[in-house]
BADO-447200 format. One record per residue: residue number from 1; x, y, z of N, C-alpha, C, O in turn. Coordinates in nm, 2 decimals. Layout:
% residues N
{NUM,{X,Y,Z},{X,Y,Z},{X,Y,Z},{X,Y,Z}},
...
//
This chain:
% residues 166
{1,{0.08,-0.12,0.00},{0.00,0.00,0.00},{0.09,0.13,0.00},{0.06,0.22,-0.07}},
{2,{0.19,0.13,0.08},{0.28,0.24,0.09},{0.34,0.27,-0.05},{0.35,0.39,-0.08}},
{3,{0.38,0.17,-0.12},{0.44,0.19,-0.25},{0.33,0.25,-0.35},{0.37,0.34,-0.43}},
{4,{0.21,0.20,-0.34},{0.10,0.25,-0.43},{0.08,0.40,-0.40},{0.07,0.48,-0.49}},
{5,{0.08,0.44,-0.27},{0.06,0.58,-0.24},{0.17,0.66,-0.29},{0.15,0.77,-0.35}},
{6,{0.30,0.61,-0.27},{0.42,0.68,-0.32},{0.41,0.70,-0.47},{0.45,0.80,-0.52}},
{7,{0.37,0.60,-0.54},{0.36,0.60,-0.69},{0.26,0.71,-0.73},{0.28,0.77,-0.84}},
{8,{0.16,0.75,-0.65},{0.07,0.85,-0.68},{0.11,0.99,-0.63},{0.04,1.09,-0.64}},
{9,{0.24,1.00,-0.58},{0.29,1.12,-0.53},{0.25,1.16,-0.39},{0.28,1.27,-0.34}},
{10,{0.20,1.06,-0.32},{0.16,1.08,-0.18},{0.27,1.03,-0.09},{0.31,0.92,-0.10}},
{11,{0.32,1.12,0.00},{0.42,1.08,0.09},{0.37,1.10,0.24},{0.28,1.17,0.26}},
{12,{0.44,1.03,0.33},{0.40,1.04,0.47},{0.52,1.02,0.56},{0.62,0.97,0.52}},
{13,{0.50,1.06,0.68},{0.60,1.04,0.79},{0.53,1.02,0.92},{0.45,1.10,0.96}},
{14,{0.56,0.91,0.98},{0.51,0.88,1.11},{0.61,0.92,1.22},{0.73,0.92,1.21}},
{15,{0.55,0.96,1.34},{0.63,0.99,1.46},{0.58,0.91,1.57},{0.47,0.93,1.62}},
{16,{0.66,0.81,1.62},{0.63,0.73,1.73},{0.66,0.80,1.86},{0.75,0.89,1.85}},
{17,{0.60,0.76,1.97},{0.64,0.82,2.10},{0.63,0.72,2.21},{0.54,0.64,2.21}},
{18,{0.72,0.74,2.30},{0.72,0.66,2.42},{0.80,0.73,2.53},{0.85,0.85,2.51}},
{19,{0.82,0.67,2.65},{0.89,0.74,2.76},{1.01,0.65,2.80},{1.00,0.53,2.80}},
{20,{1.12,0.72,2.82},{1.24,0.65,2.87},{1.29,0.72,3.00},{1.25,0.83,3.03}},
{21,{1.36,0.64,3.08},{1.43,0.70,3.20},{1.57,0.72,3.16},{1.64,0.63,3.12}},
{22,{1.61,0.85,3.16},{1.75,0.89,3.12},{1.80,1.00,3.21},{1.74,1.10,3.23}},
{23,{1.92,0.98,3.25},{1.99,1.08,3.33},{1.91,1.13,3.45},{1.90,1.25,3.48}},
{24,{1.84,1.04,3.51},{1.76,1.07,3.63},{1.62,1.12,3.61},{1.56,1.16,3.71}},
{25,{1.58,1.13,3.49},{1.44,1.19,3.46},{1.37,1.10,3.36},{1.43,1.03,3.28}},
{26,{1.24,1.11,3.35},{1.16,1.05,3.25},{1.14,1.15,3.14},{1.10,1.26,3.16}},
{27,{1.17,1.10,3.02},{1.16,1.19,2.90},{1.09,1.12,2.79},{1.09,1.00,2.77}},
{28,{1.01,1.21,2.71},{0.95,1.16,2.59},{1.06,1.13,2.48},{1.15,1.21,2.46}},
{29,{1.05,1.01,2.43},{1.14,0.97,2.32},{1.05,0.94,2.20},{0.95,0.88,2.20}},
{30,{1.10,1.00,2.08},{1.02,0.98,1.96},{1.11,0.89,1.86},{1.23,0.89,1.87}},
{31,{1.04,0.82,1.77},{1.10,0.74,1.67},{1.06,0.79,1.53},{0.94,0.81,1.51}},
{32,{1.15,0.82,1.45},{1.12,0.87,1.31},{1.21,0.79,1.21},{1.31,0.74,1.24}},
{33,{1.16,0.79,1.09},{1.24,0.75,0.97},{1.31,0.87,0.92},{1.24,0.96,0.86}},
{34,{1.44,0.88,0.93},{1.51,1.01,0.89},{1.47,1.06,0.75},{1.44,1.18,0.73}},
{35,{1.47,0.97,0.65},{1.44,1.02,0.51},{1.29,1.07,0.50},{1.26,1.15,0.42}},
{36,{1.20,1.01,0.58},{1.06,1.05,0.57},{1.04,1.19,0.65},{0.98,1.28,0.59}},
{37,{1.09,1.20,0.77},{1.07,1.32,0.85},{1.13,1.44,0.78},{1.09,1.55,0.80}},
{38,{1.24,1.42,0.71},{1.31,1.53,0.65},{1.22,1.61,0.55},{1.25,1.72,0.52}},
{39,{1.12,1.54,0.49},{1.03,1.60,0.40},{0.92,1.68,0.46},{0.85,1.75,0.40}},
{40,{0.91,1.67,0.60},{0.80,1.74,0.67},{0.85,1.84,0.78},{0.77,1.92,0.82}},
{41,{0.97,1.82,0.82},{1.01,1.89,0.94},{1.14,1.96,0.91},{1.24,1.90,0.86}},
{42,{1.15,2.09,0.94},{1.28,2.17,0.92},{1.34,2.18,1.06},{1.29,2.24,1.15}},
{43,{1.46,2.11,1.07},{1.53,2.12,1.19},{1.62,2.25,1.20},{1.68,2.28,1.10}},
{44,{1.62,2.31,1.32},{1.71,2.42,1.34},{1.82,2.36,1.43},{1.81,2.35,1.55}},
{45,{1.93,2.33,1.36},{2.04,2.27,1.43},{2.12,2.37,1.51},{2.14,2.48,1.47}},
{46,{2.18,2.32,1.62},{2.27,2.40,1.70},{2.41,2.38,1.65},{2.44,2.30,1.56}},
{47,{2.50,2.46,1.70},{2.64,2.46,1.65},{2.70,2.32,1.67},{2.68,2.25,1.78}},
{48,{2.76,2.27,1.57},{2.82,2.13,1.57},{2.73,2.02,1.51},{2.77,1.91,1.50}},
{49,{2.60,2.06,1.48},{2.51,1.97,1.43},{2.46,2.02,1.29},{2.48,2.14,1.26}},
{50,{2.41,1.93,1.21},{2.36,1.98,1.08},{2.28,1.87,1.01},{2.24,1.77,1.07}},
{51,{2.26,1.88,0.88},{2.19,1.78,0.80},{2.24,1.64,0.82},{2.16,1.55,0.82}},
{52,{2.37,1.62,0.83},{2.42,1.49,0.85},{2.38,1.43,0.98},{2.39,1.31,1.00}},
{53,{2.34,1.51,1.08},{2.29,1.46,1.21},{2.17,1.37,1.19},{2.16,1.27,1.26}},
{54,{2.08,1.41,1.10},{1.96,1.33,1.08},{2.00,1.19,1.02},{1.94,1.09,1.06}},
{55,{2.09,1.19,0.93},{2.14,1.07,0.87},{2.21,0.98,0.97},{2.22,0.86,0.96}},
{56,{2.26,1.04,1.08},{2.33,0.97,1.18},{2.24,0.89,1.28},{2.29,0.83,1.38}},
{57,{2.11,0.89,1.25},{2.02,0.82,1.34},{2.02,0.67,1.32},{1.95,0.59,1.39}},
{58,{2.10,0.62,1.22},{2.11,0.47,1.20},{2.18,0.41,1.33},{2.25,0.48,1.40}},
{59,{2.15,0.29,1.35},{2.21,0.22,1.47},{2.17,0.28,1.60},{2.05,0.28,1.63}},
{60,{2.26,0.33,1.68},{2.23,0.38,1.81},{2.24,0.54,1.82},{2.26,0.59,1.93}},
{61,{2.22,0.61,1.71},{2.23,0.75,1.71},{2.10,0.81,1.77},{1.99,0.75,1.76}},
{62,{2.12,0.93,1.83},{2.00,1.00,1.89},{2.01,1.15,1.86},{2.12,1.20,1.87}},
{63,{1.90,1.21,1.83},{1.89,1.35,1.82},{1.84,1.40,1.96},{1.75,1.34,2.01}},
{64,{1.90,1.51,2.01},{1.86,1.56,2.14},{1.81,1.70,2.13},{1.88,1.78,2.06}},
{65,{1.70,1.73,2.19},{1.65,1.87,2.20},{1.75,1.96,2.28},{1.81,1.91,2.37}},
{66,{1.77,2.08,2.23},{1.87,2.17,2.28},{1.85,2.19,2.43},{1.95,2.20,2.51}},
{67,{1.73,2.21,2.48},{1.71,2.24,2.63},{1.76,2.12,2.71},{1.82,2.14,2.82}},
{68,{1.73,2.00,2.67},{1.78,1.88,2.74},{1.93,1.86,2.72},{1.99,1.83,2.82}},
{69,{1.98,1.89,2.61},{2.12,1.88,2.58},{2.20,1.97,2.67},{2.30,1.94,2.73}},
{70,{2.15,2.10,2.68},{2.21,2.20,2.76},{2.21,2.16,2.91},{2.31,2.18,2.98}},
{71,{2.10,2.12,2.96},{2.08,2.08,3.10},{2.17,1.97,3.14},{2.21,1.95,3.26}},
{72,{2.21,1.88,3.04},{2.29,1.76,3.08},{2.43,1.76,3.01},{2.50,1.66,3.00}},
{73,{2.46,1.88,2.95},{2.60,1.90,2.89},{2.62,1.79,2.78},{2.73,1.73,2.78}},
{74,{2.53,1.78,2.69},{2.54,1.68,2.58},{2.57,1.75,2.45},{2.52,1.86,2.43}},
{75,{2.65,1.69,2.37},{2.69,1.74,2.24},{2.71,1.63,2.15},{2.71,1.51,2.19}},
{76,{2.72,1.65,2.02},{2.74,1.54,1.92},{2.86,1.46,1.97},{2.97,1.51,2.00}},
{77,{2.84,1.33,1.97},{2.95,1.24,2.02},{2.93,1.19,2.16},{3.00,1.09,2.20}},
{78,{2.85,1.26,2.24},{2.83,1.22,2.38},{2.75,1.09,2.38},{2.67,1.06,2.30}},
{79,{2.78,1.01,2.49},{2.71,0.89,2.51},{2.61,0.90,2.62},{2.64,0.97,2.72}},
{80,{2.50,0.83,2.61},{2.40,0.82,2.72},{2.33,0.69,2.72},{2.31,0.63,2.61}},
{81,{2.28,0.65,2.83},{2.20,0.53,2.84},{2.05,0.57,2.88},{2.03,0.65,2.97}},
{82,{1.96,0.51,2.81},{1.81,0.53,2.84},{1.75,0.40,2.86},{1.78,0.30,2.79}},
{83,{1.65,0.39,2.95},{1.58,0.27,2.98},{1.43,0.28,2.95},{1.37,0.38,3.00}},
{84,{1.38,0.19,2.87},{1.24,0.19,2.84},{1.16,0.13,2.96},{1.22,0.07,3.04}},
{85,{1.03,0.15,2.96},{0.95,0.10,3.07},{0.96,-0.06,3.08},{0.94,-0.11,3.19}},
{86,{0.99,-0.13,2.97},{1.00,-0.27,2.98},{1.14,-0.32,3.02},{1.16,-0.44,3.03}},
{87,{1.23,-0.22,3.05},{1.36,-0.26,3.10},{1.47,-0.26,2.99},{1.58,-0.30,3.03}},
{88,{1.44,-0.24,2.87},{1.54,-0.24,2.76},{1.63,-0.12,2.78},{1.58,0.00,2.79}},
{89,{1.76,-0.14,2.78},{1.85,-0.03,2.79},{1.90,0.01,2.65},{1.95,-0.08,2.58}},
{90,{1.89,0.14,2.62},{1.94,0.19,2.49},{2.07,0.26,2.52},{2.07,0.36,2.59}},
{91,{2.18,0.21,2.46},{2.31,0.28,2.47},{2.32,0.37,2.35},{2.34,0.32,2.24}},
{92,{2.30,0.50,2.37},{2.29,0.59,2.26},{2.41,0.69,2.24},{2.48,0.71,2.34}},
{93,{2.43,0.73,2.12},{2.54,0.83,2.09},{2.47,0.95,2.02},{2.40,0.93,1.92}},
{94,{2.49,1.07,2.08},{2.43,1.19,2.02},{2.48,1.22,1.88},{2.60,1.24,1.87}},
{95,{2.39,1.22,1.78},{2.44,1.25,1.65},{2.41,1.39,1.61},{2.47,1.45,1.52}},
{96,{2.32,1.46,1.69},{2.29,1.60,1.67},{2.21,1.66,1.77},{2.13,1.59,1.85}},
{97,{2.21,1.79,1.78},{2.13,1.87,1.88},{2.05,1.97,1.80},{2.11,2.04,1.71}},
{98,{1.92,1.98,1.82},{1.83,2.07,1.75},{1.76,2.16,1.84},{1.73,2.12,1.96}},
{99,{1.72,2.28,1.80},{1.64,2.37,1.88},{1.50,2.33,1.87},{1.44,2.32,1.76}},
{100,{1.44,2.29,1.99},{1.30,2.25,1.99},{1.21,2.36,2.01},{1.24,2.46,2.06}},
{101,{1.08,2.34,1.97},{0.98,2.43,1.99},{0.92,2.42,2.13},{0.90,2.31,2.18}},
{102,{0.91,2.53,2.20},{0.86,2.53,2.34},{0.71,2.53,2.34},{0.65,2.49,2.45}},
{103,{0.64,2.57,2.23},{0.50,2.57,2.23},{0.43,2.44,2.22},{0.35,2.40,2.30}},
{104,{0.47,2.36,2.12},{0.41,2.23,2.10},{0.51,2.15,2.02},{0.51,2.13,1.90}},
{105,{0.60,2.09,2.10},{0.71,2.02,2.03},{0.66,1.89,1.96},{0.58,1.81,2.01}},
{106,{0.70,1.88,1.84},{0.67,1.76,1.76},{0.75,1.64,1.81},{0.69,1.53,1.82}},
{107,{0.87,1.66,1.84},{0.96,1.55,1.88},{0.99,1.56,2.03},{0.97,1.67,2.09}},
{108,{1.03,1.45,2.09},{1.06,1.44,2.23},{1.20,1.49,2.26},{1.27,1.54,2.17}},
{109,{1.24,1.49,2.39},{1.37,1.53,2.42},{1.48,1.45,2.35},{1.59,1.49,2.32}},
{110,{1.44,1.32,2.32},{1.53,1.23,2.25},{1.46,1.18,2.13},{1.34,1.15,2.13}},
{111,{1.53,1.17,2.01},{1.46,1.11,1.89},{1.56,1.01,1.83},{1.68,1.03,1.81}},
{112,{1.51,0.88,1.81},{1.58,0.77,1.76},{1.52,0.73,1.63},{1.41,0.78,1.59}},
{113,{1.58,0.64,1.56},{1.52,0.59,1.43},{1.41,0.49,1.46},{1.41,0.43,1.57}},
{114,{1.31,0.48,1.37},{1.20,0.40,1.39},{1.23,0.25,1.42},{1.16,0.19,1.50}},
{115,{1.33,0.20,1.35},{1.36,0.05,1.37},{1.41,0.03,1.51},{1.37,-0.07,1.57}},
{116,{1.49,0.11,1.57},{1.54,0.10,1.70},{1.42,0.12,1.80},{1.41,0.04,1.90}},
{117,{1.34,0.21,1.77},{1.22,0.24,1.86},{1.13,0.11,1.86},{1.09,0.07,1.97}},
{118,{1.10,0.05,1.74},{1.02,-0.06,1.74},{1.07,-0.18,1.81},{1.00,-0.26,1.86}},
{119,{1.21,-0.20,1.80},{1.27,-0.31,1.87},{1.28,-0.29,2.02},{1.29,-0.39,2.10}},
{120,{1.27,-0.17,2.07},{1.29,-0.13,2.21},{1.16,-0.11,2.29},{1.16,-0.13,2.41}},
{121,{1.05,-0.08,2.23},{0.93,-0.05,2.30},{0.83,-0.17,2.27},{0.82,-0.21,2.16}},
{122,{0.75,-0.21,2.37},{0.66,-0.32,2.36},{0.54,-0.29,2.28},{0.49,-0.38,2.21}},
{123,{0.50,-0.17,2.27},{0.38,-0.13,2.19},{0.40,-0.01,2.11},{0.35,0.10,2.13}},
{124,{0.49,-0.02,2.01},{0.52,0.09,1.92},{0.40,0.13,1.84},{0.33,0.04,1.79}},
{125,{0.38,0.26,1.82},{0.28,0.31,1.74},{0.29,0.45,1.71},{0.36,0.52,1.79}},
{126,{0.24,0.50,1.60},{0.26,0.64,1.57},{0.17,0.73,1.66},{0.06,0.71,1.68}},
{127,{0.23,0.84,1.71},{0.16,0.94,1.78},{0.10,1.04,1.68},{-0.01,1.09,1.70}},
{128,{0.18,1.07,1.57},{0.14,1.16,1.47},{0.18,1.10,1.33},{0.28,1.03,1.32}},
{129,{0.10,1.13,1.23},{0.14,1.09,1.10},{0.11,1.22,1.01},{0.00,1.28,1.01}},
{130,{0.21,1.25,0.93},{0.20,1.36,0.84},{0.19,1.31,0.70},{0.27,1.22,0.66}},
{131,{0.10,1.36,0.62},{0.07,1.31,0.49},{0.08,1.43,0.39},{0.02,1.54,0.42}},
{132,{0.15,1.41,0.28},{0.16,1.52,0.18},{0.10,1.47,0.05},{0.15,1.37,-0.01}},
{133,{0.00,1.54,0.00},{-0.06,1.50,-0.13},{-0.02,1.60,-0.23},{0.00,1.72,-0.20}},
{134,{0.00,1.56,-0.36},{0.02,1.66,-0.46},{-0.10,1.76,-0.47},{-0.21,1.72,-0.44}},
{135,{-0.07,1.88,-0.51},{-0.18,1.98,-0.51},{-0.30,1.94,-0.58},{-0.41,1.96,-0.53}},
{136,{-0.29,1.88,-0.70},{-0.41,1.84,-0.77},{-0.49,1.73,-0.70},{-0.61,1.72,-0.70}},
{137,{-0.42,1.64,-0.62},{-0.48,1.53,-0.55},{-0.54,1.59,-0.42},{-0.65,1.55,-0.38}},
{138,{-0.48,1.68,-0.36},{-0.52,1.74,-0.23},{-0.66,1.80,-0.24},{-0.75,1.78,-0.16}},
{139,{-0.68,1.88,-0.35},{-0.81,1.95,-0.37},{-0.92,1.85,-0.38},{-1.03,1.88,-0.33}},
{140,{-0.91,1.74,-0.44},{-1.02,1.64,-0.46},{-1.02,1.54,-0.35},{-1.13,1.48,-0.33}},
{141,{-0.91,1.51,-0.28},{-0.91,1.41,-0.18},{-0.93,1.45,-0.04},{-0.97,1.36,0.05}},
{142,{-0.91,1.57,0.00},{-0.91,1.62,0.14},{-1.05,1.61,0.20},{-1.07,1.57,0.31}},
{143,{-1.15,1.65,0.12},{-1.29,1.66,0.17},{-1.34,1.53,0.24},{-1.39,1.54,0.35}},
{144,{-1.32,1.41,0.19},{-1.38,1.29,0.26},{-1.30,1.26,0.39},{-1.36,1.19,0.47}},
{145,{-1.18,1.32,0.41},{-1.11,1.28,0.53},{-1.12,1.38,0.65},{-1.06,1.36,0.75}},
{146,{-1.19,1.49,0.63},{-1.20,1.59,0.74},{-1.27,1.53,0.85},{-1.38,1.47,0.84}},
{147,{-1.21,1.54,0.97},{-1.28,1.49,1.10},{-1.32,1.35,1.09},{-1.44,1.32,1.10}},
{148,{-1.23,1.26,1.07},{-1.26,1.11,1.06},{-1.17,1.04,1.17},{-1.07,1.10,1.21}},
{149,{-1.21,0.92,1.20},{-1.13,0.83,1.29},{-1.09,0.71,1.21},{-1.17,0.64,1.15}},
{150,{-0.96,0.68,1.21},{-0.91,0.56,1.15},{-0.83,0.48,1.25},{-0.74,0.54,1.32}},
{151,{-0.86,0.36,1.27},{-0.79,0.27,1.36},{-0.76,0.34,1.50},{-0.65,0.34,1.55}},
{152,{-0.87,0.40,1.55},{-0.86,0.47,1.68},{-0.77,0.59,1.68},{-0.72,0.63,1.78}},
{153,{-0.75,0.65,1.56},{-0.67,0.77,1.55},{-0.76,0.88,1.50},{-0.82,0.86,1.39}},
{154,{-0.77,0.99,1.57},{-0.85,1.10,1.52},{-0.77,1.18,1.42},{-0.65,1.22,1.44}},
{155,{-0.83,1.21,1.31},{-0.77,1.29,1.20},{-0.84,1.42,1.18},{-0.96,1.42,1.17}},
{156,{-0.76,1.52,1.16},{-0.81,1.65,1.12},{-0.72,1.69,1.00},{-0.60,1.69,1.02}},
{157,{-0.78,1.73,0.89},{-0.70,1.77,0.78},{-0.71,1.92,0.76},{-0.81,1.98,0.77}},
{158,{-0.59,1.97,0.72},{-0.58,2.11,0.68},{-0.53,2.11,0.54},{-0.44,2.05,0.50}},
{159,{-0.60,2.19,0.46},{-0.56,2.20,0.32},{-0.49,2.33,0.29},{-0.54,2.44,0.31}},
{160,{-0.37,2.31,0.24},{-0.29,2.43,0.19},{-0.22,2.38,0.07},{-0.29,2.34,-0.03}},
{161,{-0.09,2.40,0.06},{-0.02,2.34,-0.05},{-0.01,2.19,-0.04},{0.00,2.11,-0.14}},
{162,{-0.03,2.14,0.09},{-0.03,1.99,0.11},{-0.13,1.96,0.22},{-0.18,2.05,0.28}},
{163,{-0.16,1.84,0.23},{-0.25,1.79,0.33},{-0.18,1.73,0.45},{-0.09,1.65,0.43}},
{164,{-0.21,1.78,0.57},{-0.14,1.73,0.69},{-0.25,1.66,0.78},{-0.35,1.73,0.81}},
{165,{-0.23,1.54,0.81},{-0.32,1.47,0.90},{-0.26,1.47,1.04},{-0.15,1.42,1.06}},
{166,{-0.34,1.54,1.13},{-0.29,1.55,1.27},{-0.37,1.46,1.36},{-0.35,1.46,1.48}},
//
């Protein structure tokens, strides 16, 4: 199905979410597919981080929100251990630090790749899914999806240059 949607010019990015215990605190951890999220989210990198930081999420790489990084003196190359609620320990290496939004952060204090997230959390699932439709498709396709529920996920569509499902 994903390939069929992609063939029609429809792209999407899922953001998974869970909680880990790290450096004495419980923090939201998000899981993303780097190539997918790059099409929907513009990262504001701090000094020493950049576009390659996102690509560094393979394996045990982690992106860290700047406020959390500052509070714990973390920078690219720093190591940290995080524990999931099921007891899985993630030994992570900071691949980048980004400036997070204080109003409504999309990502948690820590962001790892989706495959590591899925292996580490017992009930992985998307917290948010972003969908981009080509302009000609968006105009005709958005109407049936406004205010719908899919698989226990509430969807609200906004139509602009692209369709975003929140």
